C-alpha positions in Angstrom: 0.0 0.0 0.0 1.1 3.6 -0.5 1.1 6.3 2.2 -2.6 7.0 1.7 -3.6 3.4 2.2 -4.2 2.7 -1.5 -3.2 -0.7 -2.9 -0.3 -0.3 -5.3 -0.4 -3.1 -7.9 2.8 -4.3 -9.7 3.5 -3.1 -13.3 5.1 0.3 -13.8 2.5 2.2 -15.8 1.2 -1.3 -16.3 4.2 -2.7 -18.0 3.9 -6.0 -16.1 6.5 -8.8 -16.3 5.5 -12.4 -16.8 6.5 -13.1 -13.3 4.1 -10.3 -12.0 1.3 -11.5 -14.2 1.5 -15.1 -12.8 2.6 -14.6 -9.2 0.7 -11.5 -8.3 -2.3 -11.1 -10.6 -3.2 -14.6 -11.5 -2.5 -16.3 -8.2 -4.2 -13.6 -6.1 -7.2 -13.8 -8.4 -7.5 -17.5 -8.0 -6.9 -17.4 -4.3 -9.5 -14.6 -4.0 -7.2 -12.4 -1.9 -9.8 -10.0 -0.4 -7.6 -6.9 0.1 -6.4 -7.0 -3.6 -9.3 -8.6 -5.5 -11.2 -5.3 -6.2 -8.1 -3.6 -7.6 -7.1 -6.6 -9.6 -10.6 -6.9 -11.2 -10.4 -3.2 -12.2 -7.1 -3.8 -13.9 -7.6 -7.2 -15.5 -11.3 -8.2 -16.0 -12.6 -11.7 -16.3 -14.0 -12.5 -19.7 -14.9 -15.4 -21.9 -12.8 -14.0 -24.7 -13.6 -16.7 -27.2 -17.1 -15.2 -27.4 -15.6 -12.1 -29.0 -13.5 -11.2 -32.1 -10.0 -10.1 -31.0 -10.5 -6.6 -32.5 -13.6 -6.1 -30.2 -11.8 -7.0 -27.0 -10.3 -3.6 -26.3 -13.7 -2.2 -25.2 -13.8 -4.7 -22.4 -10.2 -4.1 -21.2 -9.3 -3.0 -17.6 -9.0 0.6 -16.7 -5.2 0.7 -17.2 -5.5 -0.6 -20.7 -8.5 1.6 -21.7 -7.4 3.4 -24.9 -4.3 1.2 -25.3 -3.7 0.4 -28.9 -1.1 -2.3 -28.3 -2.3 -4.9 -25.7 -5.1 -6.0 -23.4 -5.2 -8.4 -20.5 -8.0 -10.7 -19.4 -8.6 -13.6 -17.0 -10.2 -16.5 -18.8 -12.4 -18.9 -16.7 -12.0 -22.6 -17.3 -14.6 -23.9 -19.8 -17.0 -26.6 -18.7 -15.6 -29.2 -21.2 -12.1 -28.7 -19.7 -13.4 -29.8 -16.3 -14.4 -33.1 -17.9 -11.0 -33.6 -19.5 -11.8 -32.1 -22.9 -10.0 -29.4 -24.9 -11.1 -25.7 -24.7 -13.1 -24.4 -27.6 -11.3 -21.4 -29.1 -13.7 -20.7 -32.0 -15.2 -17.2 -32.6 -17.9 -16.3 -35.0 -15.3 -15.4 -37.7 -12.3 -17.5 -36.9 -10.3 -19.4 -34.3 -7.2 -19.2 -32.1 -4.5 -21.8 -32.8 -1.5 -22.6 -30.6 1.9 -22.2 -32.1 4.9 -24.3 -31.0 5.2 -26.0 -27.6 4.3 -24.4 -24.3 7.2 -23.0 -22.3 7.8 -22.8 -18.6 8.0 -19.3 -17.0 10.7 -18.7 -14.4 11.0 -16.2 -11.6 13.9 -13.9 -11.2 15.5 -16.5 -8.9 15.1 -19.4 -11.5 12.0 -21.0 -9.9 9.4 -22.5 -12.3 6.2 -20.5 -11.6 3.9 -21.3 -14.5 3.4 -22.1 -18.2 3.1 -19.9 -21.2 1.3 -20.8 -24.5 1.3 -18.5 -27.6 -1.6 -18.5 -30.0 -2.4 -16.8 -33.3 -5.8 -15.9 -34.6 -6.9 -17.2 -38.0 -9.9 -15.9 -39.9 -12.2 -18.6 -41.4 -12.3 -22.2 -40.4 -9.5 -24.8 -40.0 -7.7 -26.2 -41.9 -8.0 -23.4 -44.5 -8.1 -20.4 -42.2 -6.0 -17.2 -43.0 -3.4 -16.2 -40.4 -3.8 -12.7 -39.0 -1.6 -10.4 -37.0 -3.6 -11.0 -33.8 -1.7 -12.9 -31.1 -2.2 -14.1 -27.6 0.0 -15.2 -24.7 -1.9 -17.4 -22.3 -0.4 -18.0 -18.8 -1.3 -20.6 -16.2 0.3 -20.9 -12.7 1.8 -23.9 -11.0 0.3 -24.8 -7.6 3.7 -24.4 -6.1 6.9 -22.8 -7.3 9.7 -25.2 -8.1 13.5 -25.0 -8.6 14.8 -24.9 -12.2 14.2 -28.3 -13.8 15.6 -30.1 -16.8 12.9 -32.8 -17.1 9.1 -32.8 -16.9 8.3 -33.7 -13.3 4.5 -33.5 -13.8 4.0 -30.2 -12.1 0.4 -29.4 -11.1 -1.3 -26.4 -12.7 -3.9 -24.2 -11.1 -6.6 -24.8 -13.7 -9.4 -22.5 -12.4 -8.3 -19.5 -14.5 -5.7 -18.5 -17.0 -4.5 -15.0 -17.8 -4.0 -13.8 -21.3 -2.4 -10.9 -23.1 -4.0 -10.1 -26.5 -2.0 -8.0 -28.9 -1.4 -7.2 -32.5 2.0 -8.3 -33.9 3.9 -5.4 -35.3 7.4 -4.3 -36.1 7.3 -1.2 -33.8 8.6 -0.8 -30.3 5.9 -2.0 -28.0 4.8 -1.1 -24.5 6.7 -4.0 -22.7 9.9 -2.9 -24.4 9.6 0.6 -23.0 9.6 -0.4 -19.4 12.1 2.0 -17.9 15.5 0.8 -16.5 15.8 0.6 -12.8 12.2 -0.2 -11.9 12.3 -2.2 -8.6 10.3 -5.4 -8.7 10.0 -7.5 -5.5 13.2 -5.8 -4.2 15.1 -6.5 -7.5 16.2 -3.8 -9.8 14.9 -4.5 -13.3 17.4 -5.1 -16.1 17.2 -2.7 -19.0 14.9 -4.4 -21.6 16.3 -5.0 -25.1 14.8 -3.5 -28.2 12.6 -5.6 -30.3 9.1 -6.2 -31.8 6.0 -7.2 -29.8 6.6 -10.8 -30.8 8.3 -11.5 -27.5 8.0 -10.2 -24.0 11.1 -7.9 -23.3 10.5 -8.1 -19.5 10.1 -11.8 -19.7 10.9 -14.4 -17.1 10.9 -17.2 -19.6 14.5 -18.3 -20.2 15.0 -19.0 -23.9 18.4 -20.7 -23.4 17.0 -23.4 -21.1 16.3 -26.8 -22.6 12.8 -27.3 -23.9 10.4 -29.0 -21.5 7.4 -30.8 -22.9 4.4 -29.8 -20.9 1.6 -30.4 -23.5 -0.1 -32.7 -21.1 -0.3 -30.0 -18.5 -2.3 -27.6 -20.7 
């Protein structure tokens, strides 16, 4: 809290890292932390996003993303068919979301496995003849418990109640995450100056690209 008793939520000007998205927003939302829940809901709303086209989602974004032309964050509740062991339906009226590549494990600043990230691309039309668009999504799920850095899949248990997604448009311009200022303190750690790049990858990421790939398809 600040000196006036207001809850201060992580994310400088809401440039949240993947670690902040998972350990603060997603986990506190799932646990229903009373003192934080109202503020979290104002910043990241809960929405069945597959009932909307990606270009319509901005109007439902949280207060810190209102008017943002680059990215929007949402909590996605677990679909009923997922509770019965089925796959989620990612169809919209005009297209569908398709996963790209394998899921990756997200690590904290001290190299503990905290969750899983899956990247998806929106296609217009219907599979298998859909047309790829510039709309993308990063979907995050949290592990029940943090774990030390791992080289093999130990069957870590995910918190399945909710996932957190970041929807954005792929571009070649410098994006919001890349503009997070140098020296921002996160959980007592001074942030490293983010590298320049496109909005294809998270510049303030906690996902270590040099670590060996870990197959976690069965976790998703």
